[in-house]
Structures are given as structure tokens and as C-alpha cells.
All heavy atoms as an XYZ file, in Angstrom:
607
protein
N     104.737    123.804    100.529
C     104.584    122.353    100.493
C     103.131    121.998    100.823
O     102.583    122.450    101.817
C     105.547    121.745    101.500
C     105.485    120.264    101.594
S     106.539    119.709    102.943
C     107.442    118.465    102.139
N     102.503    121.195     99.988
C     101.121    120.808    100.231
C     101.062    119.563    101.107
O     101.975    118.749    101.100
C     100.408    120.568     98.902
O     101.029    119.525     98.208
N      99.982    119.424    101.877
C      99.871    118.254    102.745
C      99.722    116.959    101.932
O      99.242    116.973    100.809
C      98.618    118.522    103.567
C      97.864    119.563    102.829
C      98.848    120.311    101.979
N     100.135    115.874    102.550
C     100.028    114.557    101.915
C      98.590    114.074    102.052
O      98.025    114.078    103.146
C     100.997    113.550    102.596
C     100.861    112.177    101.978
C     102.422    114.051    102.514
N      97.997    113.643    100.942
C      96.635    113.116    100.975
C      96.637    111.722    101.603
O      97.493    110.897    101.274
C      96.060    113.018     99.569
C      95.761    114.344     98.937
C      95.107    114.172     97.588
O      94.228    113.303     97.434
O      95.495    114.909     96.665
N      95.682    111.441    102.482
C      95.601    110.094    103.045
C      95.301    109.067    101.951
O      94.663    109.390    100.951
C      94.425    110.167    104.015
C      94.183    111.609    104.245
C      94.666    112.326    103.018
N      95.746    107.832    102.136
C      95.381    106.782    101.179
C      93.878    106.513    101.243
O      93.211    106.894    102.205
C      96.183    105.567    101.651
C      96.521    105.852    103.066
C      96.545    107.334    103.237
N      93.386    105.874    100.208
C      91.979    105.477    100.158
C      91.919    103.965    100.264
O      92.552    103.259     99.466
C      91.314    105.958     98.868
C      91.318    107.490     98.823
C      89.890    105.410     98.743
C      90.868    108.065     97.508
N      91.184    103.461    101.240
C      90.984    102.017    101.377
C      89.849    101.600    100.452
O      88.760    102.169    100.502
C      90.646    101.655    102.825
C      91.713    102.002    103.859
C      91.218    101.673    105.259
C      93.013    101.290    103.562
N      90.125    100.615     99.601
C      89.121    100.134     98.647
C      88.374     98.915     99.162
O      87.174     98.793     98.952
C      89.787     99.803     97.310
C      90.469    100.958     96.588
C      91.184    100.446     95.337
C      89.469    102.049     96.242
N      89.088     97.996     99.789
C      88.472     96.758    100.274
C      89.257     96.220    101.457
O      90.484     96.316    101.495
C      88.436     95.710     99.161
N      88.527     95.655    102.405
C      89.137     95.060    103.601
C      88.476     93.724    103.863
O      87.248     93.623    103.887
C      88.947     95.979    104.832
C      89.449     95.303    106.089
C      89.638     97.311    104.634
N      89.290     92.701    104.039
C      88.811     91.401    104.509
C      89.672     91.030    105.713
O      90.591     91.762    106.077
C      88.934     90.301    103.432
O      90.332     90.030    103.207
C      88.263     90.718    102.128
N      89.423     89.889    106.302
C      90.215     89.454    107.447
C      91.641     89.086    107.047
O      92.513     88.959    107.901
C      89.540     88.277    108.139
N      91.909     88.941    105.735
C      93.242     88.519    105.294
C      93.898     89.427    104.260
O      95.048     89.200    103.894
C      93.181     87.099    104.697
O      92.265     87.102    103.596
C      92.753     86.075    105.734
N      93.185     90.452    103.764
C      93.755     91.282    102.706
C      93.156     92.680    102.741
O      91.959     92.845    102.983
C      93.490     90.647    101.338
C      94.296     91.290    100.240
O      95.538     91.307    100.345
O      93.686     91.782     99.280
N      93.996     93.682    102.500
C      93.561     95.069    102.441
C      94.095     95.663    101.146
O      95.261     95.465    100.808
C      94.091     95.854    103.653
C      93.590     95.211    104.937
C      93.703     97.318    103.577
C      94.333     95.643    106.166
N      93.247     96.375    100.413
C      93.685     97.033     99.184
C      93.279     98.500     99.215
O      92.314     98.875     99.891
C      93.093     96.371     97.925
O      91.671     96.434     98.002
C      93.546     94.942     97.781
N      94.043     99.300     98.478
C      93.725    100.714     98.426
C      94.525    101.424     97.348
O      95.256    100.801     96.578
N      94.387    102.744     97.318
C      95.132    103.580     96.386
C      95.794    104.712     97.154
O      95.425    105.010     98.291
C      94.205    104.182     95.309
O      93.228    105.005     95.935
C      93.534    103.091     94.485
N      96.765    105.345     96.508
C      97.412    106.508     97.101
C      97.666    107.538     96.002
O      97.791    107.189     94.831
C      98.697    106.129     97.814
S      99.910    105.299     96.793
N      97.739    108.801     96.401
C      97.906    109.888     95.434
C      99.366    110.176     95.120
O      99.662    110.887     94.171
C      97.232    111.149     95.964
N     100.269    109.624     95.920
C     101.707    109.858     95.720
C     102.468    108.589     96.089
O     101.980    107.763     96.854
C     102.178    111.017     96.585
N     103.657    108.443     95.571
C     104.496    107.289     95.919
C     104.962    107.400     97.363
O     105.189    108.493     97.872
C     105.712    107.228     95.007
O     105.305    107.009     93.680
N     105.102    106.246     98.010
C     105.571    106.243     99.381
C     105.292    104.930    100.070
O     105.163    103.884     99.431
N     105.178    104.999    101.401
C     104.940    103.822    102.233
C     103.589    103.934    102.915
O     103.293    104.946    103.560
C     106.041    103.688    103.302
O     107.307    103.582    102.637
C     105.821    102.464    104.172
N     102.802    102.896    102.776
C     101.505    102.800    103.450
C     101.711    102.030    104.744
O     102.311    100.959    104.743
C     100.487    102.037    102.573
C     100.231    102.760    101.262
C      99.185    101.782    103.337
C      99.473    104.044    101.381
N     101.204    102.571    105.857
C     101.160    101.845    107.126
C      99.699    101.610    107.455
O      98.879    102.537    107.381
C     101.838    102.637    108.238
C     103.336    102.728    108.057
C     104.017    103.381    109.250
O     103.473    104.341    109.819
O     105.110    102.910    109.609
N      99.363    100.362    107.814
C      97.982     99.960    108.051
C      97.802     99.637    109.532
O      98.657     98.994    110.150
C      97.623     98.744    107.172
C      96.205     98.284    107.430
C      97.812     99.089    105.695
N      96.659    100.078    110.073
C      96.361     99.930    111.498
C      94.952     99.396    111.698
O      94.103     99.512    110.826
C      96.452    101.296    112.198
C      97.783    101.970    112.036
C      98.040    102.772    110.936
C      98.774    101.790    112.979
C      99.267    103.397    110.786
C     100.002    102.408    112.838
C     100.249    103.218    111.736
N      94.698     98.867    112.901
C      93.386     98.360    113.285
C      93.009     98.968    114.631
O      93.868     99.164    115.492
C      93.442     96.838    113.400
O      92.278     96.328    113.988
N      91.719     99.283    114.794
C      91.211     99.749    116.085
C      89.691     99.792    116.064
O      89.087     99.559    115.022
C      91.804    101.110    116.461
C      91.305    102.270    115.619
O      90.332    102.111    114.880
O      91.897    103.344    115.719
N      89.050    100.076    117.196
C      87.591    100.147    117.207
C      87.063    101.468    116.635
O      85.882    101.600    116.381
C      87.235    100.013    118.686
C      88.446    100.453    119.427
C      89.613    100.134    118.549
N      87.924    102.442    116.412
C      87.506    103.749    115.902
C      88.175    104.073    114.579
O      88.045    103.340    113.607
N      88.956    105.177    114.573
C      89.558    105.606    113.313
C      90.942    106.231    113.478
O      91.367    107.019    112.658
C      88.634    106.586    112.592
C      88.385    107.861    113.392
O      88.939    108.016    114.502
O      87.639    108.713    112.900
N      91.678    105.862    114.524
C      92.969    106.496    114.761
C      94.144    105.533    114.959
O      95.137    105.885    115.587
C      92.878    107.435    115.968
C      92.042    108.657    115.685
C      92.626    109.538    114.597
O      93.788    109.909    114.644
N      91.830    109.869    113.602
N      94.078    104.334    114.450
C      95.246    103.469    114.386
C      95.835    102.998    115.691
O      96.957    103.330    116.034
N      95.127    102.202    116.411
C      95.589    101.688    117.710
C      96.634    100.579    117.568
O      97.610    100.549    118.298
C      94.363    101.161    118.456
C      94.607    100.595    119.803
C      93.287    100.150    120.407
O      92.574    101.009    120.953
O      92.975     98.940    120.320
N      96.441     99.655    116.630
C      97.315     98.499    116.483
C      97.907     98.452    115.075
O      97.171     98.432    114.082
C      96.530     97.184    116.733
O      95.920     97.258    118.021
C      97.441     95.980    116.664
N      99.235     98.444    114.982
C      99.928     98.378    113.694
C      99.765     96.984    113.101
O     100.028     95.979    113.768
C     101.406     98.701    113.904
C     102.235     98.625    112.659
C     102.166     99.611    111.701
C     103.101     97.569    112.456
C     102.939     99.556    110.548
C     103.884     97.497    111.317
C     103.797     98.497    110.363
N      99.334     96.907    111.826
C      99.153     95.622    111.150
C     100.248     95.317    110.136
O     100.537     94.162    109.872
C      97.803     95.575    110.438
C      96.561     95.651    111.313
C      95.306     95.631    110.447
C      96.538     94.533    112.339
N     100.835     96.356    109.526
C     101.877     96.121    108.541
C     102.052     97.318    107.635
O     101.365     98.328    107.768
N     103.008     97.184    106.711
C     103.269     98.266    105.766
C     103.597     97.711    104.400
O     103.990     96.555    104.263
C     104.385     99.181    106.260
C     105.746     98.536    106.302
C     106.816     99.508    106.804
O     106.577    100.221    107.777
O     107.895     99.514    106.194
N     103.425     98.561    103.391
C     103.732     98.205    102.017
C     104.034     99.486    101.247
O     103.681    100.573    101.684
C     102.562     97.429    101.359
O     102.975     96.915    100.103
C     101.328     98.284    101.185
N     104.672     99.349    100.121
C     104.941    100.522     99.295
C     103.785    100.743     98.329
O     102.995     99.834     98.060
C     106.255    100.356     98.537
O     106.193     99.230     97.700
N     103.690    101.975     97.830
C     102.638    102.288     96.866
C     103.149    103.334     95.880
O     104.156    103.995     96.123
C     101.389    102.804     97.573
S     101.572    104.458     98.239
N     102.448    103.430     94.769
C     102.680    104.530     93.844
C     101.318    105.058     93.417
O     100.291    104.471     93.732
C     103.541    104.118     92.652
C     102.907    103.048     91.778
O     101.710    103.178     91.457
O     103.598    102.103     91.401
N     101.293    106.147     92.734
C     100.036    106.794     92.385
C      99.320    106.130     91.219
O      98.223    106.546     90.859
C     100.288    108.264     92.071
N      99.895    105.081     90.636
C      99.309    104.461     89.446
C      98.629    103.125     89.758
O      97.490    102.887     89.365
C     100.389    104.262     88.361
C     100.960    105.628     87.970
C      99.823    103.541     87.148
C     102.196    105.563     87.120
N      99.325    102.252     90.471
C      98.835    100.892     90.725
C      98.283    100.784     92.146
O      98.942    101.212     93.089
C      99.986     99.877     90.540
C      99.517     98.464     90.831
C     100.565     99.974     89.137
N      97.070    100.246     92.323
C      96.567    100.045     93.683
C      97.518     99.151     94.492
O      98.162     98.269     93.948
C      95.221     99.344     93.468
C      94.806     99.741     92.091
C      96.095     99.843     91.311
N      97.578     99.391     95.793
C      98.431     98.588     96.666
C      97.586     97.526     97.357
O      96.366     97.627     97.439
C      99.147     99.462     97.702
C      98.234    100.323     98.529
C      97.842    101.598     98.250
C      97.583     99.966     99.746
N      96.994    102.067     99.216
C      96.822    101.082    100.155
C      97.559     98.833    100.538
C      96.062    101.081    101.319
C      96.802     98.832    101.688
C      96.074     99.939    102.068
N      98.270     96.501     97.835
C      97.612     95.401     98.535
C      98.525     94.925     99.648
O      99.753     94.936     99.509
C      97.335     94.257     97.561
O      96.715     93.183     98.219
N      97.929     94.516    100.764
C      98.692     94.018    101.898
C      97.979     92.809    102.480
O      96.798     92.885    102.833
C      98.835     95.113    102.969
C      99.627     94.767    104.211
C     101.092     94.497    103.867
C      99.510     95.887    105.233
N      98.689     91.683    102.544
C      98.139     90.478    103.165
C      98.431     90.551    104.657
O      99.591     90.641    105.065
C      98.771     89.232    102.560
N      97.380     90.579    105.482
C      97.514     90.703    106.936
C      96.412     89.910    107.621
O      95.467     89.460    106.980
C      97.406     92.177    107.405
C      98.506     93.024    106.849
C      96.056     92.754    107.086
N      96.534     89.801    108.924
C      95.434     89.274    109.742
C      94.761     90.474    110.388
O      95.295     91.058    111.328
C      95.936     88.295    110.803
C      94.852     87.891    111.753
N      93.843     87.043    111.382
C      94.602     88.260    113.024
C      93.015     86.902    112.404
N      93.455     87.631    113.410
N      93.625     90.892    109.850
C      92.865     92.020    110.386
C      91.737     91.475    111.253
O      90.918     90.681    110.779
C      92.308     92.858    109.248
N      91.679     91.862    112.513
C      90.646     91.337    113.420
C      89.236     91.713    112.971
O      88.958     92.877    112.690
C      90.987     91.990    114.763
C      92.397     92.438    114.648
C      92.612     92.747    113.202
N      88.367     90.725    112.913
C      86.972     90.959    112.523
C      86.291     91.866    113.552
O      86.587     91.816    114.734
C      86.221     89.637    112.433
C      86.722     88.759    111.311
C      85.918     87.460    111.245
N      86.518     86.519    110.350
C      86.337     86.497    109.040
N      85.569     87.394    108.469
N      86.909     85.577    108.291
N      85.393     92.703    113.041
C      84.632     93.582    113.909
C      85.357     94.864    114.298
O      84.826     95.671    115.049
N      86.565     95.059    113.790
C      87.307     96.290    114.054
C      87.452     97.072    112.757
O      87.136     96.563    111.688
C      88.680     95.960    114.651
C      88.550     95.391    116.058
C      89.851     94.948    116.647
N      90.869     95.964    116.778
C      91.130     96.643    117.891
N      90.403     96.452    118.960
N      92.117     97.517    117.926
N      87.916     98.286    112.856
C      88.146     99.116    111.680
C      89.605     99.061    111.268
O      90.488     98.833    112.093
C      87.788    100.570    111.966
C      86.302    100.772    112.126
O      85.511    100.071    111.517
N      85.921    101.720    112.949
N      89.837     99.309    109.997
C      91.188     99.434    109.460
C      91.345    100.864    108.954
O      90.425    101.411    108.335
C      91.424     98.424    108.317
C      92.713     98.709    107.581
C      91.431     97.008    108.864
N      92.486    101.473    109.249
C      92.855    102.783    108.725
C      94.278    102.684    108.196
O      94.989    101.722    108.473
C      92.788    103.884    109.804
O      93.623    103.512    110.891
C      91.376    104.110    110.278
N      94.698    103.699    107.440
C      96.053    103.691    106.889
C      96.577    105.121    106.781
O      95.798    106.077    106.699
C      96.053    103.031    105.504
N      97.893    105.243    106.792
C      98.558    106.522    106.521
C      99.514    106.326    105.361
O      99.930    105.206    105.063
C      99.355    107.039    107.734
O     100.363    106.084    108.076
C      98.454    107.306    108.923
N      99.879    107.429    104.729
C     100.860    107.421    103.655
C     102.011    108.332    104.057
O     101.784    109.496    104.414
C     100.250    107.935    102.350
C     101.232    108.263    101.215
C     102.000    107.025    100.771
C     100.515    108.911    100.059
N     103.235    107.812    104.017
C     104.429    108.631    104.174
C     105.068    108.722    102.802
O     105.462    107.704    102.228
C     105.405    108.021    105.196
O     104.733    107.899    106.458
C     106.639    108.889    105.362
N     105.131    109.950    102.258
C     105.639    110.121    100.899
C     107.166    110.098    100.870
O     107.825    109.951    101.900
C     105.063    111.376    100.244
C     105.550    112.669    100.866
O     106.494    112.668    101.677
O     104.964    113.733    100.528
N     107.729    110.239     99.691
C     109.184    110.147     99.527
C     109.925    111.308    100.178
O     111.133    111.237    100.374
C     109.558    110.048     98.034
O     108.988    111.166     97.344
C     109.028    108.750     97.427
N     109.220    112.392    100.535
C     109.817    113.510    101.269
C     109.714    113.316    102.780
O     110.032    114.222    103.551
C     109.140    114.830    100.883
C     109.430    115.234     99.449
O     110.522    114.892     98.943
O     108.555    115.874     98.836
N     109.198    112.152    103.205
C     109.011    111.780    104.615
C     107.921    112.570    105.324
O     107.934    112.723    106.536
C     110.315    111.847    105.386
C     111.337    110.859    104.877
C     112.574    110.869    105.731
N     113.499    109.865    105.246
C     113.951    108.879    105.977
N     113.585    108.753    107.216
N     114.790    108.008    105.462
N     106.967    113.079    104.563
C     105.789    113.729    105.139
C     104.697    112.667    105.256
O     104.500    111.875    104.328
C     105.309    114.870    104.244
O     106.299    115.871    104.159
N     103.981    112.675    106.388
C     102.968    111.651    106.638
C     101.577    112.264    106.629
O     101.349    113.332    107.193
C     103.227    110.952    107.985
O     104.531    110.357    107.938
C     102.200    109.867    108.265
N     100.651    111.546    106.010
C      99.260    111.993    105.904
C      98.524    111.775    107.225
O      99.007    111.082    108.126
C      98.540    111.192    104.821
O      98.317    109.853    105.244
N      97.337    112.318    107.279
C      96.389    111.967    108.330
C      95.910    110.538    108.074
O      96.213    109.947    107.029
C      95.206    112.934    108.284
N      95.159    109.974    109.003
C      94.610    108.630    108.806
C      93.547    108.655    107.705
O      92.827    109.644    107.540
C      93.968    108.111    110.091
C      94.960    107.657    111.111
C      95.360    108.493    112.130
C      95.514    106.392    111.041
C      96.281    108.081    113.073
C      96.453    105.961    111.964
C      96.833    106.809    112.996
N      93.456    107.558    106.970
C      92.416    107.398    105.963
C      91.063    107.253    106.659
O      90.998    107.046    107.877
C      92.671    106.126    105.139
O      92.536    104.980    105.972
N      90.020    107.325    105.872
C      88.680    106.989    106.396
C      88.710    105.508    106.783
O      89.318    104.689    106.088
C      87.629    107.255    105.339
N      88.066    105.140    107.891
C      88.100    103.740    108.319
C      87.167    102.852    107.497
O      86.154    103.314    106.984
C      87.621    103.810    109.763
C      86.751    105.025    109.816
C      87.343    105.988    108.820
N      87.567    101.595    107.377
C      86.693    100.559    106.814
C      86.607     99.435    107.822
O      87.610     99.039    108.414
C      87.266     99.997    105.511
C      86.978    100.722    104.207
C      87.529     99.935    103.028
C      85.499    100.958    104.015
N      85.399     98.923    108.025
C      85.191     97.836    108.978
C      85.608     96.501    108.379
O      85.384     96.236    107.200
C      83.730     97.782    109.400
N      86.207     95.669    109.213
C      86.562     94.307    108.802
C      85.314     93.452    109.001
O      84.797     93.358    110.110
C      87.723     93.750    109.647
C      88.076     92.336    109.200
C      88.948     94.656    109.557
N      84.807     92.840    107.915
C      83.576     92.035    108.036
C      83.796     90.756    108.830
O      84.864     90.264    108.967
C      83.207     91.728    106.591
C      84.458     91.919    105.800
C      85.320     92.859    106.571
């Protein structure tokens, strides 16, 4: 079994986060001052074809990261962080 690839964050604003994933599953989005998901912001489903989007309140000046849990219930590492402008 190969590891689950983390999602890729494409854009982050204070009200919306978009990204892509390599496999179908559930994206969980987090906020913190670093890159390890201190505060849960929300979740959405994704597939490997269409970019995903999540409307949330992301605190300005913090980073957003995400994980992907695939349909086999395997969870990725955290994505690379993106700062909320």
C-alpha cells in the first residue's frame, strides 16, 4: 500500500481555501502559526479531477494546512502551509 499524498493548497483567503488532491476522499483544513494543524477549520470532499473549495473563516496572519483521508481511511501528512493574507 502506498502512502496517501498530501493535498496541495492553491489559494487561501480569510474566507475561502482551494486546493487539489491526488485521490478521492475527505480534506480536513487546519490553521496555526506553523505547519501542523493546531485549530480545525472544516472539511470537504474531494476527487482527483476537480479542485476542492471550502468556505471558512481563516484567521489572518496564520498558516493553513490540510490533510487528505482517502476512501481506504488512510490519512496523509499535512500539506505545505499557506499564509492567510
